[in-house]
ROTILO-256686 format. One line per field, with one value per residue: residue number from 1; x, y, z of N, C-alpha, C, CB in turn. Coordinates in steps of 0.1 Angstrom, whole numbers, plus 5000, padded with zeros to 4 digits. Each point is the difference from the previous one (the first is absolute). Glycine has a CB too. Layout:
BEGIN
num: NUM; ... $
n.X: X; ... $
n.Y: Y; ... $
n.Z: Z; ... $
ca.X: X; ... $
ca.Y: Y; ... $
ca.Z: Z; ... $
c.X: X; ... $
c.Y: Y; ... $
c.Z: Z; ... $
cb.X: X; ... $
cb.Y: Y; ... $
cb.Z: Z; ... $
//
This chain:
BEGIN
num: 1; 2; 3; 4; 5; 6; 7; 8; 9; 10; 11; 12; 13; 14; 15; 16; 17; 18; 19; 20; 21; 22; 23; 24; 25; 26; 27; 28; 29; 30; 31; 32; 33; 34; 35; 36; 37; 38; 39; 40; 41; 42; 43; 44; 45; 46; 47; 48; 49; 50; 51; 52; 53; 54; 55; 56; 57; 58; 59; 60; 61; 62; 63; 64; 65; 66; 67; 68; 69; 70; 71; 72; 73; 74; 75; 76; 77; 78; 79; 80; 81; 82; 83; 84; 85; 86; 87; 88; 89; 90; 91; 92; 93; 94; 95; 96; 97; 98; 99; 100; 101; 102; 103; 104; 105; 106; 107; 108; 109; 110; 111; 112; 113; 114; 115; 116; 117; 118; 119; 120; 121; 122; 123; 124; 125; 126; 127; 128; 129; 130; 131; 132; 133; 134; 135; 136; 137; 138; 139; 140; 141; 142; 143; 144; 145; 146; 147; 148; 149; 150; 151; 152; 153; 154; 155; 156; 157; 158; 159; 160; 161; 162; 163; 164; 165; 166; 167; 168; 169; 170; 171; 172; 173; 174; 175; 176; 177; 178; 179; 180; 181; 182; 183; 184; 185; 186; 187; 188; 189; 190; 191; 192; 193; 194; 195; 196; 197 $
n.X: 4266; 5024; 4977; 5012; 4971; 5017; 5007; 4994; 4999; 4989; 5012; 5028; 4996; 5017; 5022; 5018; 5004; 5008; 4974; 5001; 5028; 4990; 4976; 5018; 5022; 4977; 4995; 5034; 4996; 5031; 5004; 5014; 5018; 4997; 4972; 5016; 4976; 5006; 4983; 4975; 5001; 4998; 4970; 4995; 5007; 5017; 5023; 5001; 4975; 4981; 4976; 5008; 4968; 5010; 4999; 5027; 5015; 4993; 5008; 5030; 5004; 4993; 5023; 5025; 5016; 4978; 5034; 5015; 4992; 4968; 5018; 4972; 4997; 5001; 5017; 4969; 4983; 4998; 4987; 4989; 4990; 4981; 5012; 5030; 4990; 5021; 5013; 5003; 5002; 4970; 5005; 5031; 4990; 4979; 5021; 5018; 4976; 4993; 5030; 5000; 4977; 5020; 5025; 5010; 4969; 5006; 5033; 4981; 5026; 4993; 4978; 4992; 4975; 4991; 4987; 4984; 4980; 4995; 4996; 4980; 5036; 5000; 5022; 5013; 5020; 5016; 5018; 4980; 5026; 5021; 4972; 5002; 4979; 4987; 4982; 4986; 5000; 4969; 5012; 4984; 5018; 5024; 4983; 5028; 4985; 4982; 5021; 5022; 4984; 4994; 5030; 5011; 4977; 5009; 5031; 4996; 4977; 5021; 5024; 4992; 4977; 4993; 4973; 5012; 4985; 4989; 4992; 4987; 5014; 4976; 5009; 5016; 4999; 5015; 5013; 5006; 5012; 4985; 4988; 4972; 5022; 5002; 4969; 4996; 5023; 4989; 4970; 5008; 5018; 4978; 4971; 5008; 4976; 5035; 4978; 5021; 4987 $
n.Y: 9256; 5009; 4987; 5031; 5014; 5022; 5007; 5030; 5011; 5020; 4998; 5001; 5030; 4985; 5001; 5012; 4970; 5017; 4993; 4969; 4999; 5015; 4980; 4974; 5010; 5002; 4967; 4990; 5010; 5004; 4988; 4976; 5023; 4995; 5020; 5026; 5016; 4982; 4977; 5018; 5010; 4969; 5004; 5032; 5008; 5023; 5007; 4984; 5020; 4973; 5006; 4969; 4994; 4994; 4981; 5012; 4996; 4970; 4992; 5011; 4985; 4973; 5002; 4992; 5027; 5002; 4988; 4974; 4976; 5015; 5013; 4989; 5032; 4983; 4977; 5017; 4983; 4971; 5020; 4966; 5006; 4979; 4997; 4984; 4968; 4998; 4976; 4982; 5028; 5009; 4989; 5010; 5029; 4998; 4990; 5025; 5020; 4988; 5004; 5031; 5006; 4989; 5023; 4964; 4989; 4976; 4985; 4990; 4979; 4993; 5025; 4970; 5010; 4974; 5022; 4970; 5029; 4969; 4993; 5029; 5002; 5030; 4986; 5027; 4978; 5022; 4982; 5016; 4993; 4977; 5000; 4994; 5027; 4976; 5028; 4973; 5029; 4995; 4990; 5031; 4991; 5009; 4999; 5002; 4972; 5026; 4976; 5024; 5018; 4976; 4990; 5029; 5004; 4974; 5008; 5027; 4990; 4981; 5024; 5030; 5008; 5004; 4991; 5002; 5029; 4992; 5029; 4976; 5023; 4976; 4975; 5019; 4994; 5025; 4971; 5023; 4978; 5017; 4993; 5004; 5023; 4991; 4998; 5030; 5013; 4988; 5009; 5030; 5001; 4990; 5014; 4967; 4990; 4988; 4975; 4988; 4993 $
n.Z: 1993; 5019; 5023; 5001; 4999; 4981; 5033; 4984; 5031; 4984; 4971; 5019; 4986; 4978; 5023; 4978; 4992; 5026; 5015; 4995; 5013; 5026; 5006; 4997; 5021; 5022; 4998; 4996; 4967; 4987; 4974; 5013; 5014; 4968; 4997; 4984; 5008; 4975; 5013; 5002; 4971; 4986; 5011; 5000; 4969; 5009; 5010; 5025; 4990; 4987; 5020; 5008; 4998; 5031; 4975; 4988; 5027; 5002; 4970; 5004; 5027; 4985; 4974; 4997; 4999; 4974; 5000; 5003; 5005; 4994; 5030; 5012; 4996; 5027; 5015; 5002; 4977; 4986; 4975; 5003; 4969; 5022; 4969; 5014; 4988; 4971; 5019; 5023; 5017; 5009; 5029; 5001; 4996; 5025; 5021; 4994; 5006; 5028; 5008; 4992; 5021; 5023; 4992; 4999; 5009; 4978; 5004; 4971; 5003; 4970; 4983; 4986; 4985; 4989; 4978; 4992; 4988; 4993; 5031; 5009; 5008; 5017; 5020; 5008; 5014; 5015; 5017; 5022; 5021; 4979; 4980; 4969; 5005; 4979; 4993; 4984; 4984; 4994; 4972; 4996; 4968; 5009; 5032; 5016; 5009; 5012; 5010; 4996; 5021; 5019; 5004; 5008; 5021; 5015; 5001; 5016; 5021; 5013; 5004; 5007; 5023; 4967; 4985; 4972; 5004; 4970; 4990; 4978; 4981; 4991; 5003; 5024; 5030; 5007; 5014; 5025; 5015; 5025; 5023; 4993; 4994; 4969; 4995; 5009; 4982; 4973; 5005; 5003; 4974; 4980; 5009; 5007; 5021; 5004; 5003; 5021; 4971 $
ca.X: 5001; 5004; 4988; 4999; 4990; 5006; 4996; 5005; 4994; 4998; 5011; 5010; 5006; 5013; 5011; 5012; 5008; 5009; 4992; 4995; 5011; 5003; 4990; 5001; 5012; 4996; 4993; 5009; 4999; 5008; 5008; 5013; 5010; 5006; 4990; 5001; 4988; 4999; 4994; 4986; 4994; 4998; 4986; 4990; 5001; 5001; 5012; 4997; 4990; 4987; 4989; 4999; 4989; 5006; 5000; 5011; 5012; 5003; 5003; 5014; 5009; 4998; 5003; 5014; 5006; 4997; 5012; 5011; 4997; 4986; 5001; 4988; 5002; 4999; 4998; 4989; 4987; 5001; 4989; 5000; 4989; 4996; 5000; 5015; 5005; 5001; 5010; 5007; 5008; 4992; 4996; 5013; 5002; 4990; 5004; 5012; 4996; 4994; 5011; 5007; 4992; 5002; 5013; 5008; 4992; 4995; 5012; 4997; 5012; 4997; 4987; 4998; 4986; 4996; 4988; 4996; 4987; 4992; 4996; 4995; 5009; 5009; 5005; 5012; 5005; 5012; 5005; 4999; 5004; 5004; 4989; 4995; 4986; 4994; 4986; 4993; 4994; 4990; 5004; 4990; 5007; 5012; 4998; 5007; 4990; 4998; 5005; 5014; 5000; 4994; 5009; 5011; 4994; 4999; 5014; 5006; 4992; 5003; 5014; 5007; 4994; 4997; 4993; 4999; 4987; 4998; 4989; 4998; 4998; 4995; 5007; 5013; 4998; 5012; 5002; 5011; 5002; 5002; 4990; 4987; 5003; 5005; 4989; 4991; 5007; 5001; 4986; 4997; 5008; 4997; 4986; 4997; 4997; 5008; 4994; 5008; 4996 $
ca.Y: 5015; 5005; 5001; 5011; 5010; 5013; 5008; 5014; 5010; 5012; 5004; 5009; 5009; 4997; 5007; 4999; 4988; 5002; 5000; 4987; 4992; 5004; 4995; 4985; 4997; 5003; 4988; 4988; 4994; 5007; 4993; 4994; 5011; 5001; 5005; 5014; 5007; 4997; 4986; 5002; 5009; 4992; 4995; 5010; 5011; 5013; 5003; 4998; 5009; 4997; 4994; 4986; 4993; 4991; 4986; 4999; 5000; 4987; 4990; 5002; 4996; 4985; 4994; 4998; 5011; 4996; 4999; 4992; 4987; 5001; 4999; 5004; 5014; 5001; 4988; 5003; 4999; 4992; 5001; 4987; 4996; 4986; 4991; 4999; 4986; 4994; 4990; 4996; 5011; 5012; 5000; 5002; 5015; 5006; 4996; 5009; 5014; 5000; 5000; 5013; 5010; 4998; 5005; 4991; 4994; 4987; 4996; 4988; 4995; 4989; 5001; 4994; 4999; 4993; 5005; 4993; 5006; 4990; 4990; 5007; 4998; 5011; 5001; 5007; 4995; 5007; 4996; 5010; 4995; 4986; 4991; 5002; 5004; 4997; 5005; 4998; 5012; 4999; 5004; 5007; 5006; 5006; 5008; 4996; 4994; 5008; 4993; 5004; 5011; 4996; 4992; 5008; 5008; 4991; 4997; 5011; 5004; 4991; 5001; 5012; 5011; 5009; 4993; 5006; 5007; 5000; 5007; 4996; 5011; 4994; 4987; 5003; 5004; 5005; 4992; 5004; 4992; 5008; 4999; 5007; 5015; 5003; 4998; 5011; 5012; 4999; 5002; 5014; 5008; 4997; 4999; 4986; 4992; 4987; 4990; 4988; 4990 $
ca.Z: 5001; 5013; 5007; 5010; 4996; 4999; 5011; 4999; 5009; 4993; 4991; 5006; 4991; 4995; 5006; 4991; 5002; 5011; 5012; 5002; 5006; 5014; 5008; 5001; 5008; 5014; 5005; 4998; 4986; 4990; 4991; 5005; 4999; 4987; 4990; 4999; 4996; 4986; 4999; 5003; 4990; 4988; 5000; 5004; 4991; 5006; 5009; 5014; 5004; 4993; 5009; 4998; 5007; 5010; 4995; 4991; 5008; 5007; 4990; 4995; 5011; 5002; 4988; 4996; 4992; 4986; 4992; 5005; 5006; 5005; 5014; 5008; 5004; 5014; 5008; 5010; 4994; 4988; 4991; 4993; 4990; 5003; 4988; 4998; 5002; 4987; 4998; 5012; 5005; 5003; 5015; 5007; 5000; 5008; 5014; 5003; 5002; 5013; 5010; 4999; 5007; 5015; 5003; 5007; 5011; 4995; 4993; 4992; 4992; 4991; 4995; 4987; 4997; 4988; 4994; 4988; 4998; 4993; 5010; 5011; 5011; 5004; 5014; 5003; 5013; 5004; 5014; 5010; 5014; 4999; 4995; 4987; 4999; 4987; 4998; 4987; 4996; 4989; 4987; 4993; 4988; 5004; 5012; 5012; 5010; 5012; 5011; 5002; 5009; 5013; 5007; 5006; 5011; 5012; 5004; 5007; 5011; 5011; 5003; 5000; 5006; 4989; 4989; 4987; 4997; 4986; 4994; 4986; 4991; 4988; 5000; 5007; 5014; 5008; 5012; 5010; 5012; 5012; 5011; 4998; 4999; 4987; 4991; 5001; 4995; 4986; 4996; 5002; 4991; 4986; 4997; 4997; 5012; 5000; 5009; 5003; 4990 $
c.X: 5004; 4988; 4999; 4992; 5007; 4994; 5006; 4992; 4997; 5012; 5009; 5006; 5014; 5011; 5012; 5007; 5009; 4992; 4995; 5011; 5004; 4989; 5000; 5012; 4997; 4993; 5008; 4998; 5008; 5007; 5013; 5011; 5006; 4991; 5001; 4987; 4998; 4993; 4985; 4993; 4999; 4986; 4990; 5000; 5001; 5012; 4996; 4989; 4986; 4990; 4998; 4988; 5006; 5000; 5012; 5014; 5003; 5002; 5014; 5009; 5000; 5005; 5015; 5005; 4998; 5012; 5010; 4995; 4986; 5000; 4987; 5003; 5000; 4999; 4989; 4986; 5002; 4987; 5000; 4988; 4997; 5000; 5015; 5006; 5000; 5009; 5006; 5009; 4992; 4996; 5013; 5002; 4991; 5003; 5012; 4996; 4992; 5010; 5007; 4992; 5002; 5013; 5008; 4993; 4995; 5012; 4997; 5012; 4995; 4986; 4999; 4985; 4997; 4987; 4997; 4985; 4991; 4995; 4994; 5009; 5009; 5004; 5012; 5005; 5013; 5004; 4999; 5003; 5003; 4989; 4996; 4985; 4996; 4986; 4996; 4991; 4989; 5005; 4988; 5006; 5013; 4999; 5007; 4989; 4999; 5006; 5014; 5000; 4994; 5009; 5012; 4994; 4999; 5013; 5006; 4991; 5003; 5014; 5005; 4993; 4997; 4993; 5002; 4987; 5000; 4988; 4999; 4997; 4993; 5006; 5014; 4997; 5013; 5000; 5012; 5000; 5003; 4990; 4988; 5002; 5005; 4988; 4991; 5006; 5000; 4986; 4995; 5007; 4996; 4985; 4996; 4997; 5007; 4993; 5010; 4997; 4989 $
c.Y: 5005; 5004; 5013; 5012; 5014; 5009; 5014; 5009; 5013; 5003; 5010; 5009; 4996; 5008; 4999; 4986; 5001; 5000; 4986; 4991; 5004; 4995; 4985; 4996; 5001; 4988; 4988; 4994; 5008; 4991; 4994; 5011; 5002; 5006; 5015; 5007; 4998; 4986; 5002; 5008; 4993; 4996; 5011; 5011; 5013; 5001; 4997; 5010; 4998; 4994; 4985; 4995; 4990; 4985; 4999; 4999; 4987; 4989; 5000; 4995; 4985; 4992; 4998; 5012; 4995; 5002; 4991; 4986; 4999; 4996; 5004; 5014; 5001; 4986; 5002; 4998; 4993; 5002; 4987; 4998; 4985; 4991; 4999; 4986; 4994; 4988; 4997; 5012; 5012; 5000; 5002; 5015; 5007; 4998; 5009; 5014; 5002; 5001; 5013; 5010; 4999; 5005; 4991; 4993; 4986; 4995; 4986; 4996; 4989; 5000; 4993; 4999; 4991; 5005; 4991; 5003; 4989; 4990; 5006; 4997; 5012; 4999; 5008; 4994; 5007; 4994; 5012; 4994; 4985; 4990; 5004; 5004; 4998; 5005; 4996; 5012; 4998; 5004; 5006; 5007; 5006; 5009; 4994; 4995; 5009; 4994; 5004; 5011; 4995; 4991; 5008; 5008; 4991; 4997; 5011; 5004; 4991; 5002; 5013; 5012; 5011; 4992; 5007; 5008; 5004; 5009; 4996; 5013; 4996; 4986; 5001; 5005; 5006; 4992; 5006; 4990; 5008; 4998; 5008; 5015; 5003; 4999; 5012; 5013; 5000; 5002; 5014; 5009; 4999; 5001; 4986; 4993; 4987; 4991; 4989; 4989; 5005 $
c.Z: 5014; 5008; 5009; 4994; 5000; 5012; 4999; 5010; 4991; 4990; 5006; 4990; 4995; 5007; 4991; 5003; 5012; 5013; 5004; 5006; 5014; 5010; 5003; 5009; 5015; 5007; 4997; 4987; 4990; 4990; 5006; 4998; 4986; 4989; 4999; 4996; 4985; 4998; 5002; 4989; 4986; 4999; 5003; 4989; 5008; 5009; 5014; 5005; 4993; 5010; 4996; 5008; 5010; 4995; 4990; 5007; 5007; 4990; 4994; 5011; 5001; 4988; 4998; 4992; 4985; 4991; 5007; 5005; 5006; 5015; 5007; 5006; 5016; 5007; 5010; 4994; 4987; 4992; 4992; 4992; 5003; 4988; 4995; 5001; 4986; 4999; 5014; 5004; 5004; 5015; 5008; 5001; 5009; 5015; 5005; 5003; 5014; 5011; 5001; 5008; 5015; 5005; 5010; 5011; 4996; 4990; 4992; 4992; 4991; 4995; 4987; 4997; 4988; 4995; 4988; 4998; 4995; 5010; 5013; 5013; 5002; 5014; 5002; 5014; 5003; 5014; 5009; 5013; 5000; 4996; 4986; 5001; 4986; 4999; 4986; 4997; 4989; 4987; 4993; 4989; 5005; 5012; 5012; 5010; 5012; 5013; 5004; 5011; 5014; 5008; 5006; 5011; 5013; 5006; 5009; 5013; 5013; 5006; 5004; 5007; 4990; 4989; 4987; 5000; 4986; 4996; 4985; 4992; 4987; 5000; 5007; 5014; 5005; 5013; 5008; 5011; 5012; 5010; 4997; 4998; 4986; 4990; 5001; 4995; 4985; 4994; 5000; 4990; 4986; 4996; 4996; 5013; 5000; 5011; 5003; 4989; 4992 $
cb.X: 4983; 5022; 4999; 5022; 4981; 5002; 4998; 5008; 5012; 4985; 4985; 5006; 4986; 4990; 4992; 5003; 4999; 5015; 4994; 4984; 5009; 5011; 4986; 4989; 5015; 4999; 4978; 4999; 4977; 5003; 4991; 4993; 5005; 5015; 4985; 5023; 5004; 5020; 5021; 5005; 5009; 5024; 5009; 5004; 4986; 4976; 5008; 5023; 5019; 5012; 4989; 5024; 4984; 4991; 4975; 4986; 4997; 4985; 4975; 4994; 4996; 4981; 4979; 4997; 5017; 4977; 4996; 5011; 5024; 4991; 5025; 4993; 4990; 4988; 5024; 5016; 4991; 5015; 5001; 5012; 5007; 4987; 4977; 5001; 4991; 4996; 5005; 5000; 5018; 4991; 4980; 5009; 5008; 4983; 4991; 5014; 4999; 4980; 5003; 5010; 4983; 4984; 4991; 5019; 4993; 4975; 5015; 4976; 5015; 5017; 4997; 5022; 4997; 5012; 5004; 5017; 5009; 5013; 5018; 4977; 5000; 4990; 4990; 4993; 4988; 4994; 5015; 4983; 4986; 5016; 4992; 5017; 5002; 5015; 5003; 5000; 5021; 4983; 5017; 4985; 4978; 5007; 4978; 5018; 5006; 4980; 4986; 5007; 4996; 4978; 4994; 5011; 4987; 4979; 5003; 5010; 4982; 4985; 5003; 5010; 5011; 5020; 4984; 5014; 4999; 5009; 5002; 4992; 5020; 4997; 4988; 5011; 4984; 4999; 4991; 4997; 5008; 5011; 5019; 4988; 5006; 5023; 5001; 4990; 5014; 5020; 4995; 4995; 5019; 5020; 5001; 5014; 4977; 5022; 4977; 5001; 5007 $
cb.Y: 5002; 5009; 4976; 4993; 4986; 4998; 4980; 4996; 4991; 5009; 4996; 4983; 5018; 4994; 4995; 5025; 4995; 5013; 5024; 5002; 4998; 5021; 5019; 4998; 5008; 5024; 5011; 4997; 4990; 5018; 5014; 4976; 4995; 4981; 4980; 4997; 5017; 5014; 4989; 5000; 5020; 4992; 4978; 4995; 4988; 5001; 5018; 4991; 5017; 4997; 5023; 4997; 5004; 5015; 4998; 5013; 5024; 5008; 5001; 5019; 5021; 5005; 5009; 4975; 5007; 5007; 5023; 5021; 4996; 4994; 5004; 4976; 5009; 5022; 4994; 5017; 5021; 4983; 5026; 4990; 5018; 5009; 5008; 5022; 4998; 5023; 5007; 4975; 4992; 5000; 4985; 4978; 4998; 4998; 4976; 4985; 5002; 4987; 4976; 4994; 4999; 4981; 5023; 5014; 5022; 5006; 5012; 5007; 5005; 4987; 5022; 4987; 5023; 4979; 5024; 4981; 5023; 5003; 4985; 4999; 4975; 5015; 4977; 5021; 4978; 5021; 4982; 5013; 5018; 5006; 4997; 4984; 5017; 4980; 5019; 4975; 5013; 5004; 4982; 5002; 5005; 4999; 5006; 5017; 4977; 5010; 4981; 4993; 5016; 5001; 4981; 5001; 5014; 4990; 4986; 5008; 5007; 4983; 4981; 4992; 4994; 5016; 4991; 4982; 5008; 4977; 5020; 4977; 5011; 5021; 4993; 5005; 4982; 5024; 4979; 5025; 4981; 5017; 4997; 4982; 5001; 4992; 4975; 4989; 5001; 4985; 4977; 4996; 4998; 4985; 5023; 5001; 5012; 5012; 5005; 5006; 4981 $
cb.Z: 4981; 4990; 5000; 5009; 5009; 4975; 5015; 4976; 5021; 5019; 4980; 5017; 5010; 4978; 5024; 4999; 4975; 4986; 4995; 4981; 4977; 4990; 4992; 4977; 4981; 4994; 4998; 5023; 5006; 5017; 4981; 4994; 5024; 5007; 5004; 4993; 5017; 4995; 5008; 5024; 5012; 5000; 5008; 5024; 4984; 5000; 4985; 5003; 5004; 4978; 5002; 4996; 4980; 5018; 5003; 4983; 5004; 5019; 4994; 4985; 5013; 5015; 4990; 5001; 5018; 5004; 4990; 5007; 5004; 4978; 4999; 5005; 4979; 4997; 4997; 5010; 5010; 5012; 4999; 5019; 4982; 5019; 4994; 5010; 5024; 4991; 4977; 4995; 4986; 4976; 4995; 4992; 4976; 4982; 4997; 4986; 4975; 4991; 4997; 4978; 4982; 4999; 4997; 4994; 5009; 5002; 5017; 4997; 5019; 5012; 5012; 5003; 5008; 5009; 5008; 5004; 4997; 4979; 4991; 4990; 4995; 4983; 5004; 4987; 4998; 4986; 4990; 4986; 5010; 5017; 5024; 4989; 5019; 4997; 5015; 5004; 5006; 5017; 4999; 5021; 4988; 4976; 4992; 4997; 4992; 4989; 4994; 4976; 4981; 4989; 4984; 4978; 4983; 4990; 4979; 4978; 4984; 4989; 4986; 4979; 5021; 5006; 5017; 4989; 5024; 4999; 5017; 5007; 5009; 4986; 4979; 4978; 5004; 4989; 4988; 4994; 4986; 4986; 5016; 5013; 5025; 5006; 5003; 5020; 5020; 5001; 5008; 5024; 5015; 5001; 4994; 4979; 5001; 4993; 4990; 5025; 5014 $
//
């Protein structure tokens, strides 16, 4: 099961979708350029002037457009359901998403994985700076191994001066990447207590 604890500060008042996007843009979080307001409203409902809860807003930004090719909405925040491991390729997809959050600071190549739930075997590996990195991961039914987050955190902490930060919402979490200032700004804005781990 996903081990991170739900952290919430005080409840923040709802704001309009437009205002939420403006406030988030001011701290560097927003949708990718090709994502339209209609793409966001597919998940949020209503209009740009409709009131939205901060958790709902961040979950939509961290998710995918609910039509077409299901493109990711943002490269700045990720809404991940930890109960997402079912087959080979799932850990590759997750590793790619961690790398996307770093906006090119973590250049992973040749990502591959293996999952054999019956034999309790799971691993992911990739090439980084001309070396192969291999991580054996825990198997717990269809739950993502917490080691994946911890290992990526250790990898970036040693190299980049920025880190991943996370808040659990239940079996799902919101994950971002940045410095302490961004973590504090997003926590204050949303009322969620983002943590390094």
